[in-house]
N, C-alpha and C positions, 0 to 999 in steps of 0.2 A: 887883828880882828878878833872880836869877842865871839865865843861859841858856847853851845851847851850840848849835853848829851841828848840823844833821842828820847831816852826814858824821861829826862827832865821835861822835854817838850810834851810828851804824852801825859805826864802828871799835871802840867799846867792846863792842858786841854781838859782833862778830867775835872780839875778844880773849877775851871770856867763853866763847864757844863753843869756841874753840881750847883754852882752859884746861881746860874740863870735858869736852870730847869730842875729845881728842887722838888717840884710837884708835877703830877701828870699833866700833859697838854693834849687838848682835843685837836686832831688833825683830820683833814679830808684827803682821801687818796683812793687810788684804784689798786686792787690786788692783781698783780701781773703774774705772780707765781705763788703756789701754795703746796706745801708738802707736809704730810703727817708722818712723824717718825714713829718707829715701833715702840718707843718709850712713852708715847702719848703727847710729846711736844709737837707744836705746829710751827713750821718755819715758812715765812712769807717774804715777798718782795713787794714793797709799795712803790707806785710810780705816779707821776703827775704829767699830763700831756697838755700841750697848748690847745685851747678850745677851738681855734680856727684851723691850725695846720696839723693838729694831732701829733706834733713832734714831741718827743720826750724832753721834759725840762727838769725833772728831778727823779731820783731813784734812791731807795734805801731799804736795807734788809731789816726784817723785824722777826720777833719771836713771841709766841704765846706759850707760856710754860704749861705743863700738864695740868696742874691744879686749876689754873684759870681757864684753860681750853675746854675742860670737861663741863664747865658751867656756861661759857660764852657760846659755844657752838649750838647746843640744843635751844638755848634762849633765842639766838638769832634766827634759827631755822623755823622754830615754832611761831615766831612773831611775823617773819616775812613770808613764810611759805616757800622759801628758796633755799637751795643747798648753799652752804658756806663754801665758796669756790673762787677760783680766779676769774677775773673779768668783772667782778662786782666793785661798785664804788661804795666806800664805807666811811663812816665817821667813828673814829676810835680814839680812846684816851691812851696815850703812850707816855712812858718814861724814856728819857734820852740817856743812853749809855755809851761810854767810850772806853774800850779796853786796849791796853798797851799792845797786846798781841793780835786781837781780833778786830780792832778798829771800831768804827761808829755803827751803832745799831739802835733799834727801837724795841721796847718791851711793851706789848699790848696788855693793858689792864682792864679795859672796859670797851663796850661797843654800843652804839645807838642804832638799833635796827630800823627805827622810824625814818632815819635819813636814807637808808638803802631802799626802803619801800618807796619813798618819794622819788628817788632816782630811777628805780625800776619802772615806776608808773610813768615818769617823764619819758623814759626810753621807749616804753610800750606805745605811748601816745605819739612819739616821734616816728616810730616804725609804721604805725597805723596811718599817720598823716602822709608819710612818704608813699605808702602803697596806694593811698587814695589819689595823691598828686600824680603818681605814675599811671593812674587809670586802670590798675590791674586788680584792685581789691575784690571786685565782684566777678572777675572773668570766669573763674571756675564754677561759681554759682549759676552762671548763665547757661552752662552746659545742661542739656536735658538729661535727667536721670533715666537710665534705661528701664523699660517696662519689665524685662526679664534679665536681671543682672546675675548671670550664671558663671561668667568667666572673670575670676577675681585675682588681681595681683595684690599680694599681701606684703606690707613692710612691717616687720616685727622681729623681735629676737626669737630664734628658733626654740629657746628653752623657756620662754615666758609662759607663765600659767595662763595668762589671758589668751595667748595664741592657741593653747591646747583647748581651752573652753570654747573659743570661737569655732575651731575645727570640729569639735565634738558636737556642737549645736547644729552645724551645717550638715554633718554626715548622718546624724540620727534624727533629722526633722521628721515629724509624724506624717507630713504630706508626701514624703518620698521625693522631694525635688532634688534634681541632680545638679551639682556644682563642679566646675573645674577651677581648682585653686593652685596657685604657684607662689611659694614663699621666696621673697627676695630679702635674705637676712640682713639686718641692720642693727646697730646699737641705738637704743631708743632712750637713753638717759646718760647724763654726764657730758663732759667736754667734747667728746668725739661724736656725739649723737648727730649733731647738725650735719657734719660732713658725711657721715655714714648714710643718713637717710637721703641726702641729696644724691649720693652715688647710686643708691638703690633706685631712685626715681629715674636717673639717667639710664640704668639698665632696663627698666620697664619701658622707657620711651623707645628703645630700639625695637621692641616687639609690641608696640601699642595696639596694633591691629588684632592682636590675639586676645585682648582683654576688654571687658565692659567697664570696669571701675578699678580704682586703686583704694585699698583699705589700709590705713595706717593705724595700727593697734598697739596698745601697751597696757597690760593688765596689772592692776595693783601698784605697789611701790609707793614711795614717799612723795608727798606733794613737792618736796624740795628738788625732786628729779625732773621737774617739768620745765625748767628754764630753757631747754633747747627748743621747745615748741613756741617760744616767743622770738624766734630768730627771723630777721628780715630775709636772709638768703633762702631759708627753708620756705617761708611764706611766699617769696617771689617765685620759686620753682613750682610750688603747689598751685598758686593762683593761675599760672600760665600753662599748666599741664593740660594736654589735649583730652584726657579722660577725667570723668568726675572723681574727685577725691573724697573719701569718707573717713572722717577722723573719729576714733574711739580710743582715747588715750588714758582712760581710767582715772578720772578726777571729778571732784564735786565742787571745786572752787570756781571762781569767775573764769570765763572762757579764755583760752589762750589765743594768740594771734593765728595759729594754725586753724583753730576752730572757726575763727572769723572768716578766713579766706577759703576754707574747704567748701566743696559743693554741699555736703551734708555733715553735720556734727552731732554725735551722740556721746553719752558719758563713758561707756565701757565697751570692750570687745564683744561681749554677749549682746549688748544693745545693737551693735553693728550687724551681728548675725540675725537678730530679731528683725531689724530693718529690712535685710535682704529677704528673709522668709515672708515678711508681711507684704513686701513688694511683689514677690513671686505669687503669693496667694491672691493678691488683688488682681494681678494679671491673669491668673487662672480663673478667678471669678468672672472677670471681664470676658475672657475667652469662652467660658461656659455660657454666660449670658448671651454673647454673640452667637454661639452655636445654637442655643435654644431659640433665639430670635430668628436665625436662619431656618431652623427646623420648622418652627411654627409658621413662619412666613411662607416657606415652600409648601408646607402642608395645606395652609389656607389657599395658597395659589392653586395647588393641584385640585383641591376640592372645588374651588371656583371654576377652574378650567374643566373639571369633570362635569360640573353642573352646566357649564356653558356647552360642552360637547353633547351632553344629554339633551339639552334644550335644542341644540342645532339638529341632532338626530331626530328629535320629535318633530321639529319644524320641517325637516326634509321628508320624514315619513308622512307627516300631515300633508305637506305639499304634494308628495308623490301620490298619496291617497286621493287628494283632491283632484290632481291631474288625471289619475287613473279613473276616478269616478266621472270626471268631466269627459274623458275620452270614451269611457263605457257608455255614458249617456249619449255622447255624440255618435258613437258606433251604433248604439241601439237606434238612435234617431235615423242615422243613415241606413241602417239595416231595414228599419220599418219603411223608410222612404223608398229604398230599393225594392223591398218586398211589395209595397203598394204600387210602385211604378211597374215592376214586373207583372204583378197581378193585373194592373190596368192594361198593360200591353197584351197579356194573355187574354184578358176579357175582350179587349178591342180586336185582337187578332182572331179570337174565337168567333166574335160576332161577324168579323169580316169573312171568316171562313164559312160561317153559317150562311151569310149572304151569298158568298160565292157558290156554296153548295146548293143553295136554293136556286141561284141563277143558273148554275150548271144543270141542276135537276130540271129547272123549267125549260131548258133548251135541249134536254136529252131526248133521244128517240123514244125511249120508253114512256117519258112524260107525254110526248106528242101522240104516241100511239094510244096511250090511255085516254086521251081526250079526243079520239076519233080520227086522228091522223094515221096515215099508212106510210110504209117505207117500201120502195120497190127497187130491186136490184137486178142488174143484167150481168150474168156471168160473175156474180159476187161483187159487182161494182154498183154503188148507189146511183140510181137513175135520176138525172137532174132535168132532163129535157126530152120531149117527145122525139126530138131529132136524134136522140141517142139509141133509138130502137129501129129495127127493120123487120120486115116480115120474117116470120118463122122463128123469131127470137123467143126464147123461153124466159119469162120474167118471174121473179118471186116477189110476192107481196106479203109484207109483214103487218099483222094487226096486233093489238095489245094482248089477244088471247091465242095467237097462233099465226101460221103463214100458209100460203098456198101458191101454186105455180099457175102461170097462164101462158098461152102461146099466141103470139101476134100473127094475125092472118091478114 
């Protein structure tokens, strides 16, 4: 049986590769691993996955040497606005190398950032479309923003300058509004950011009744650090969160997917603070307007009621006066009538008495005596008949001017 040495085989493979891949080849692949060495070299692993099953169908190690990496990385990041990292799909020009000891590898010579931009846009559109198909894209936006958002759960890096600016603006607000804030520390850039922020949301969810809103803030930093905010899983968690989510992740480019699903999105952490202060001020103004409205309404009502009471008092007083006047007139009328009646009775009785007096007088002995009549008594008893006297009786006869005695014989 014919045989060759291993080194001869590797030499033949090297010759074959040089013969067929003498110049760089443009390949499409996904970066599955990326590591920057202290010497400035970049070591990668390219993979290709089946479009339907997502199974791995090809894998190869690659290298970008220091001199090339210093030019390719800033060129890629400034063009795409994304960090050069694992998970990206790239179009790169590579040379094919085969080493007897280190095996098959690729050496990256150039990169086309336009391809990655297109892939990222397609990925963004795919995520947005999935969120819409799931019916959750606008769920958080439908939550009413609180009128007084004073209890704030914050997702941020504790050392971020934006977090410090945010807290300083809330604590030193000129209106003196009081806020309760609690930081749920999270990584807000890089490969671990997505999982870290989702974990922070899970911790907030356990105490959701203690907060009014969730603020996700990230101050400053490179635009290339924003890829984590285009995550489907982060967007899914924020969209379905039971509290309004406010995003202020410090960027000026097109909105991220987090911005799209959040209840409210502003550019920076200080803009989030300004939003909260403006909302509080609007609530304060509304409360003051309501207070003034109540004050003047009550004041007008009291004035109207006082006027009504005064009018009722006047009407009562007038009615009482009218009644008193009517009663006084009636009393005077009755008094006059009684007086007249009594007077008439007195006059009538006086006349009757006068008549009686005259009648009595006309029938009195003195009256009779005065008119020539006499009164005769026997033993002090008035003599009425001749049969009442007998012989030797002494009778006394009374005249109008005197009396005398007589003896019956």
